[in-house]
N, C-alpha and C positions, 0 to 999 in steps of 0.2 A: 338306374342308380349312378350317381357321380362318385368317383373314387378320389381319395386324397393320399393314397399310398399303394404300394405293391408288395405282395408276399410271394416269394418263390419257394415252392416245396418240390420234392422230387426224389427220384432214386439216387443212391450214392453214386457219384461219378457222372451224373447225367448232364452237368454243366450249369447247375444253379449258381455257383459262386462266380464263375466267369461271366455269365449273363448278367447277374445282379450288379457286379462291380462295373461292367462297361455301361450298363444302363444308368447307374448312379452317377458315373462320370458325365454322361450326356445330359442328365437332368440337374446335376449339381446337388444331388441329394446324398445323404448318409446311408450306409448299409449297416443294418443290424444283423451280424453274421454269427448265428448261434454256434456253429461248428468251430469258428475262429475263437470264440470266447472259451469254449471247452479246451481248445488247443493251447490257449494262453495259460489257462489254469494248470494244464498238464506240464507245460514248460516251466512254470513257476515252481510247481511241486516236485518235478523230476527233471531238473535242468541238464542232467547228464544222460537222460533217457534210460535210467536204470529200470523203469517200468514202462512197457510199451504203451502207446496211445490207446490201443485196443483194450489192454488190461485196465488202464485208467478209466476209460469210458464204461467198461463193465462194472467198475467199482462205484460209480455215481449212484447215489440213493434216489429212490422215487421222490422224496421230498426235495432233493437238490434239482431234479428234473422239473418238478412242479414250479419251483421258485424261478428257474430259468424261463419256463413258459410264461409265467406271470410277468416277468421282466420284459419278455418279447411282446406280449400283449400290450403292456403299458407304453412301450416305445412305438408300436404301430398305431396306437390310439392318438398319438401326437400328430400323425400325418406327415406328409412330405418326407417319407422314409421308405426304404426298400428293406424288406425282411428276407433273409436267406435262412430258412429253417426247415426242419423235418416235418413238423405237424401243421398242415394247412388249417386245421381247426382253430388254431390260435387267432386267426383273423376273422372268424365268424362274428357277426354282429357289428363289425366295423366297416366303414366305407373303404375297404381295401380290395383291390383287384387280386384275386387268388389265382396263381398260375402254377400248374404242375408240369414239370419237365421229366421226360422219360427217354430212354434209349435202351437198346438191347444190351445184355450183360457183356458180350464180347467187345462191343464198341466202348462201353464204359471202362472195361479193363485195359483196352489199348490206350485210351486217354490217360488212365491212371499210371501207366508205365512211363508217361512223359511228364509227370508232375515232379515238383521238388518237395513233396510232403515226406517228412522223415519216416512216417510209419509205412510208407510204400517202398522206399529206397532199397534196392538190392533184391526185391522180390521178383519171382518169375511171373509170367503171364497167368499161369494157373493159380499161383498163390494170390495174385491180385484179384482174380475172379472170385476165389473162395472168400477173400476178405470182404469184397463188395457184397457178395451174397449174404455173408454173415451179418454185415451192417444192416442190410435191408431187413433181414429176419429179426434182428435185435430191435430195430426201430419199430417194426410192426408189433412185436410183443410189448415193448414199452408203451406205445400208443394205446394199445388195448388196456393196459394197466391204468394209464392216466385218464383215458376218455371213454372207457367201456369196451366190452368185448365185440360190439358191433362196429366199432370204428376201425377203418383201414385207411391210412393216410394215402394209399395208392389209388383209392376209388375216385375216379374222375368226377363223380357227381358232387364232390366237395369243393370243386374249383370252378372258376368262371371259364378258364381255357386250359387245354392240355397241349403241350408242344413236344414233338418227337425230335430230339436234338440230333438224331442220326440223319434226319432229312433236311434240317435247317442249319444255316450258318448262324453264328452269334448275331450278326447284323439282321438277319431275317427274323430271328426270335425277338430281338429288340423292336423291330418294326411292327411285328404282330402285337406285342404287348402294348406298345404305344397307341396303336390303332384302337384297341379295346379300352385302354385307359382313358383316352381322349373322348371316345364315343360314349362310354358308359354302357351299361347293360340294362 
């Protein structure tokens, strides 16, 4: 199969956004960043942060999530785009290279401590770990509601390749993705 786009899915804090942004820069492509779109909505609705991002995300309805997933699918269908999203199933049936990025929780939490995301600022290492774990479980529960109880976005069989970002630099991840993208499967 030849691909015309790339979809990154993965665990919260695993490096999806960093990898997708740097790859997009290298290819000159746009990134469709679902988490960023939800953050924009949160910032518009609560510019003073009176409601935390986590509470905002919890308040999103199933229909709003479905609409976002349809929007993501439509964007991916256009090709020459990189998707940064939670549910790899969105790319099924499209000529999109589906990549899952993983890393151990402690590694993801350490990285989280070094971001400028408002929802993490001022939190301790253990609080960041708990936050990432909660996001992972919430995404799994949401995915099951959206796509059926058998669906687990963390299942490697739903992706063409899986990368462990603990073991690879961003450049190595990009190189691996480009290899599979250019070669096809």
